[in-house]
Structure formats: C-alpha cells, structure tokens
C-alpha positions in Angstrom: 103.8 32.1 93.3 104.7 35.2 91.2 107.0 33.9 88.4 108.7 37.3 88.2 110.3 36.9 91.7 114.1 36.7 91.6 115.7 33.5 92.7 119.2 32.9 94.1 121.5 30.2 92.6 120.7 28.0 95.6 116.9 27.9 94.9 117.2 24.2 93.8 119.2 23.4 96.9 116.6 24.9 99.2 113.8 22.9 97.5 115.8 19.7 97.8 116.2 20.4 101.6 112.4 20.9 102.0 112.4 24.7 102.3 109.1 26.6 102.4 109.6 29.5 100.0 108.1 32.9 100.4 108.4 36.4 98.8 110.8 38.9 100.4 111.9 42.1 98.8 111.2 40.8 95.3 113.0 37.5 95.9 111.7 33.9 96.5 113.6 32.8 99.6 113.3 30.1 102.3 111.4 31.2 105.4 112.3 27.9 107.1 112.9 24.2 106.3 110.1 21.7 106.9 112.4 19.1 108.6 113.5 21.6 111.2 111.2 24.6 111.4 112.0 28.2 112.4 112.3 27.5 116.2 114.9 24.7 115.8 116.8 26.8 113.3 116.9 29.7 115.7 118.1 27.5 118.5 120.8 26.0 116.3 122.3 29.5 115.8 122.3 30.2 119.5 123.7 26.8 120.5 125.7 25.6 117.5 125.5 27.3 114.0 123.3 28.2 111.2 123.9 28.8 107.4 121.9 31.5 105.7 121.6 32.2 102.0 121.6 36.0 101.9 122.4 36.6 98.3 119.3 38.8 98.0 121.4 41.5 99.6 123.3 43.9 97.2 127.0 44.6 96.9 128.2 47.9 95.4 131.9 48.5 94.6 133.4 52.0 94.8 136.8 52.6 93.3 139.0 55.5 92.2 141.2 58.1 93.8 138.4 59.9 95.5 136.5 56.8 96.7 137.2 57.4 100.4 136.3 61.1 100.3 133.2 60.4 98.3 131.9 57.8 100.8 132.8 60.1 103.7 130.4 62.7 102.3 127.4 60.3 102.0 127.8 58.1 105.1 127.1 58.9 108.7 130.2 57.1 110.0 133.7 58.5 109.5 135.1 55.8 107.3 138.3 57.8 106.7 139.7 56.3 110.0 138.9 52.7 108.8 142.0 50.4 108.4 142.5 48.4 105.3 140.5 45.1 105.7 138.2 46.8 108.2 134.4 46.8 108.2 132.1 49.5 109.5 128.3 49.7 110.0 127.0 53.1 108.7 123.9 54.8 107.3 123.1 56.7 104.1 121.2 59.8 105.3 119.0 62.2 103.5 119.5 65.9 104.0 116.7 66.0 106.7 118.4 63.2 108.7 116.1 60.4 107.6 117.7 57.4 106.0 118.1 56.1 102.5 119.4 52.8 104.0 121.7 51.3 106.6 124.8 49.5 105.1 128.0 47.7 105.9 131.2 49.2 104.5 134.4 47.2 103.6 137.7 48.8 103.0 139.6 46.4 100.7 143.0 47.0 99.1 141.5 47.6 95.6 138.1 48.9 96.4 135.5 49.9 98.9 132.4 47.7 99.2 129.0 48.9 100.3 126.6 46.1 101.3 123.0 47.2 101.0 119.6 45.8 101.8 117.8 43.8 99.1 114.8 46.1 98.8 117.0 49.2 98.6 119.6 48.0 96.0 118.3 50.0 93.1 117.6 53.1 95.2 121.0 53.0 96.9 122.8 52.6 93.6 120.9 55.6 92.2 121.7 57.6 95.3 125.4 56.9 95.1 125.5 57.7 91.4 123.6 60.9 91.9 126.3 62.2 94.3 129.4 60.8 92.5 129.7 63.5 89.7 132.0 65.7 91.8 134.4 62.9 92.5 136.9 60.8 90.5 135.1 57.5 91.4 133.5 54.5 89.7 130.3 53.1 91.3 129.5 49.5 90.2 126.8 47.1 91.2 128.6 43.7 91.6 125.6 41.9 93.1 125.0 39.5 90.3 128.5 38.2 90.1 129.1 38.1 93.9 127.4 35.5 96.1 126.8 36.0 99.8 126.3 33.5 102.6 126.3 33.9 106.4 127.6 31.3 108.8 126.6 32.2 112.3 126.8 30.8 115.8 129.2 29.7 118.5 130.5 26.8 116.4 130.9 28.9 113.2 134.6 29.2 113.6 135.1 25.5 114.2 133.1 24.6 111.1 134.8 27.2 108.8 138.3 26.3 110.1 137.8 22.8 108.7 137.7 24.2 105.2 140.3 27.0 105.4 144.1 27.3 106.0 143.7 30.9 107.4 143.9 30.9 111.2 140.4 32.3 112.0 141.4 32.9 115.6 143.7 35.7 114.3 140.8 37.4 112.4 139.4 40.0 114.8 135.7 40.9 114.9 134.8 43.5 112.3 137.7 42.7 110.0 138.0 40.7 106.7 140.5 38.6 104.9 140.8 36.6 101.6 141.4 32.9 101.5 140.1 29.7 99.8 137.3 27.8 101.5 136.9 24.3 100.2 138.7 25.5 97.1 136.5 28.5 96.5 138.2 31.9 96.7 136.4 34.0 99.3 136.3 37.3 101.2 135.7 36.2 104.8 134.3 38.9 107.2 134.0 38.4 110.9 130.6 40.1 111.1 126.9 39.0 111.4 123.3 39.9 112.1 122.3 37.4 114.7 123.8 38.5 118.0 126.4 35.6 117.7 129.9 35.4 116.4 130.1 34.3 112.8 131.1 35.1 109.3 129.7 36.6 106.1 131.2 35.1 103.0 131.6 36.6 99.5 132.7 34.6 96.5 132.0 34.1 92.7 128.3 33.4 92.2 129.0 30.4 90.0 130.5 28.6 93.0 127.4 29.0 95.2 126.3 25.3 95.2 129.8 24.0 95.8 130.3 26.4 98.8 126.9 25.7 100.3 127.3 22.0 100.2 130.9 22.1 101.5 129.8 24.2 104.5 126.8 22.0 105.3 128.9 18.9 105.2 131.6 20.4 107.4 129.1 21.5 109.9 127.0 18.3 110.0 128.7 16.9 113.1 128.7 20.2 114.8 124.9 20.7 114.7 124.9 23.2 111.8 121.5 23.7 110.1 120.4 25.6 107.0 118.3 28.5 108.2 115.6 30.7 106.7 114.3 34.2 107.0 112.2 33.5 110.1 115.2 32.5 112.2 117.2 35.4 110.8 114.5 37.8 111.9 114.0 36.4 115.4 117.7 36.2 116.0 118.3 39.9 115.0 115.2 40.9 117.0 116.4 39.4 120.2 119.7 41.3 119.8 117.7 44.4 119.0 119.4 44.9 115.7 117.5 47.2 113.4 115.7 46.2 110.2 115.2 48.9 107.5 111.5 49.6 107.0 110.8 48.7 110.7 113.4 50.4 113.0 115.0 52.6 110.3 113.6 54.5 107.4 113.1 57.8 105.7 111.2 59.1 108.7 113.4 57.4 111.4 116.8 59.0 112.0 119.8 57.3 113.7 119.2 59.2 117.0 115.6 58.2 117.2 116.7 54.6 116.5 119.3 54.7 119.3 122.2 54.5 116.7 123.8 57.9 117.3 127.1 56.2 118.0 127.3 55.6 114.2 127.1 59.3 113.4 130.4 61.0 113.6 130.5 64.8 113.2 134.2 65.6 113.9 136.2 67.5 111.3 134.0 66.6 108.3 130.8 67.5 106.5 128.4 64.9 105.1 124.9 64.8 103.7 122.4 65.5 106.5 125.1 66.8 108.9 123.3 69.9 110.1 119.9 68.1 110.4 121.4 65.3 112.4 123.5 67.6 114.6 120.3 69.5 115.4 118.6 66.3 116.4 121.5 65.3 118.6 121.7 68.6 120.4 118.0 69.1 120.9 117.1 65.4 121.3 114.8 63.3 119.1 111.1 63.8 119.5 110.7 60.0 119.5 112.8 57.1 120.7 112.9 53.4 119.8 112.2 51.4 122.9 112.0 47.8 123.9 109.0 46.4 125.8 107.8 43.2 127.4 104.2 42.1 127.4 102.7 41.8 130.9 99.6 40.2 129.4 100.7 37.4 127.0 100.0 38.4 123.4 102.0 38.7 120.2 102.8 42.4 119.4 103.0 42.6 115.7 104.6 45.4 113.7 102.1 48.3 113.2 100.1 47.7 116.3 99.3 50.9 118.3 101.0 51.8 121.6 98.8 53.4 124.2 99.4 55.3 127.4 96.4 56.2 129.6 94.2 55.1 126.7 95.7 57.5 124.2 97.7 56.3 121.2 101.3 57.6 121.4 103.3 55.2 119.3 103.6 52.2 117.0 105.2 48.7 117.3 108.1 48.3 114.8 108.8 44.6 115.4 107.3 42.1 117.9 107.2 38.4 118.6 107.6 35.7 121.2 111.4 35.6 121.6 112.5 32.0 121.3 115.6 32.2 123.5 114.0 34.2 126.2 110.5 32.6 126.1 108.9 36.1 126.4 106.6 38.2 124.3 108.7 41.2 123.4 108.7 44.1 121.0 110.3 47.3 119.8 108.3 50.5 119.3 108.6 54.2 118.5 107.2 56.4 121.3 107.6 60.0 122.3 110.8 60.6 124.2 109.0 61.5 127.5 107.5 58.0 127.6 110.7 56.1 126.8 112.1 55.4 130.2 112.4 51.7 131.3 109.6 50.8 133.7 107.0 53.0 131.9 103.7 51.1 131.7 102.1 51.0 128.3 99.4 49.0 126.4 99.6 47.4 123.0 96.5 47.1 121.0 96.4 43.4 119.9 93.4 42.5 117.7 91.5 45.6 118.9 92.1 44.7 122.6 94.6 46.7 124.8 97.1 44.4 126.4 99.4 45.6 129.3 103.2 45.9 128.7 106.1 47.6 130.2 109.1 49.3 128.6 112.4 47.5 129.2 116.1 48.0 128.2 117.4 46.8 124.9 118.9 44.5 123.7 116.8 41.7 125.0 119.6 39.2 124.3 123.2 40.2 125.0 125.1 39.7 121.7 128.2 37.5 121.9 130.6 40.4 121.2 129.1 42.5 124.0 129.3 39.6 126.4 133.0 39.3 125.5 133.6 43.1 126.0 131.8 43.1 129.3 133.9 40.1 130.5 137.1 41.9 129.5 136.0 45.0 131.3 135.3 43.1 134.5 138.7 41.4 134.3 140.4 44.8 133.8 138.5 46.2 136.9 
C-alpha cells in the first residue's frame, strides 16, 4: 500500500482488531473488521451502536470580532441565528451555485468551528483564507491537534452516559457541550451521519487511544462494534444523506440535491446568492432522486440512467441496502423525469435493468421518526 497515505493515531488499534485497511481521500482507513464484516457493523448501528474513527475529517477554527459575519458571507445557511453551543449543516457555494464543500458549523463560546470533508480540507482552508481579508478574523486548521470519533446508534447515549457526568438526556439534537469522558476533555455534539441518534466527539489527539478503548469497553455489553467506511457509507445511503463527490459537488447545487432548506436568502447576501436564487425561482434543470431496482442488480455510482432507451442521467450512489434488503440507488435526472413512480432503466454491466423512482429517504432517520411521532401526538 502507498506509504505516503496518512494514518490516524488509531491505526495500530485498527490493525489489532483485524481491520482491513483501504485508501480513502489520501488516508489509510478501516473499511471493515474481519471478525465482523460490513453487514454486521451496519446492523450494529441500526440495532445497538457503532464506533467510527473519523479523524480523517478536517476541523477549521474561525475566531475574531467578525467571525460570524465572515461565515455568513460564505455559507448558504444563516448562521447568524445560531445559538451558542448550536450546530448547523451548511454548504460553501461558488459564485455559480456549485459547491466547494458541505460542512457542519459549531458556534462555541470562544470560536466557530467548521468541520469539513477529508478530501476537501486543503481546498476549504484556501477558500476561507481567500475571503477572509476584508474581515477581522483568524482562520486556523486545527485538524492535527483535534481528534474526532463518532458514536452512533440507539444505544449510543446509554454507552456514553457510563463515562460522563453530564446528563445526556438534557443535550438536544444538534447541540454541543463540553465534559470529560473517561477522564478525557471532550466537545460532545449530538449529531451524526448514519440516520440514528448519536454523538460526534472532539478531543486532544494525544488522547485518541485512551478514548477509543474506553468507549469500546463501555459498549461491550451493549453490542457496540467498531465500524469501518463500508458501514458508514451504507448507513448514510439508506438515510439518503449526501456524500460530496457523489450527491454534491462543483456541478451539483443544493436545489438539485434537494437541500434547498439549507439555503437561506432573507436579509443577507452571500457568495452565490444570486445564482442560487435564480435556481430556486426557475427550478433546477436536474434533480437528485431515489430509485428501486425492479430487476435485481447492484446500481453502482456512474452507471447510466435510461428512459425509453435514451440516457438521461447518472447514478450517484447505489447498493443493496442492508436494513431494507432492497437494491436501491440515487441518481441525477432531468426534473421532468423526477416524479416517484417514473419507470427508468439502469445500465448494469452493459445491460439495461428495470427500476422505478421512489421517494427519499429510503430509511427514516431516528430524528425524523421522533418529529413525526410528536406531530401525530399534537394532532
């Protein structure tokens, strides 16, 4: 394997647990663990909990008197309304509405944090620095000193609560707090990328092994498993959460991707404002859709989408969804073909296979199930 690949501080832990290591975004990371496999890891997160080493992601700190105003100029979401300790999903747009990246923003007492995708870390940092000159701000890459783990699943709270004095039941979804976990000072955020409730944890990088081992031990009796990239991808896919480079990118704007709710135009200007407003008012030329294979086949990313024998779109992600036991995919197609029920074909190994467009998400995320339950009670 390429010796120039970066390794997280848990590389040795992964090898000791029998991880199969692969290249991802310039990093050598576990795709799954031999003793369990990707399917068992996926099911653990849906039924109990999974622990992910996600330190390949980047963390950028923005400080200074103008930090909030600066971020509001370069992000699609209006982060000016965020409360302290709040978190917000947002996107970094180009002037034409395409995307530099999608990010998670934290408003902390002393700084704003922007969490970025691993492959885009350098590009995002350059983008922020290129637009910071007009503001009294400091932009700092704190990725090397900050470690990042994700604890996800219905038993994540029970497991983490064993190691922390903070009452996690009082930490609402999409908020963060600071506390010690097994003696390690951490920023704990009630967020995730799996469709389940859970937490993303930030702490000093030198404490990585201690934190990893403590969490695995605390979760052993609850069914917690260490999980790799394969399970992370299948979990986010079932919940129809986007992956940059697949469902988002320089040529895929938020409205095309069905993420227009994260673009707020009111009372502010931001990079890409006019281009995105035009797309919103006129409607995107293409839409991201979900589909189900009528003829069993695995619809891989990049496979052509046909209607009446003519190529009209491209698969962005596809697989056999473990929880649903169906062959599913997401694809970009012209808006006129995006309605659920539309019959399409996916070219799989040069052979057209029948499929039908269906609603997304394929799997209802835990937070949406809770919201729907509360709405039914209120009605």
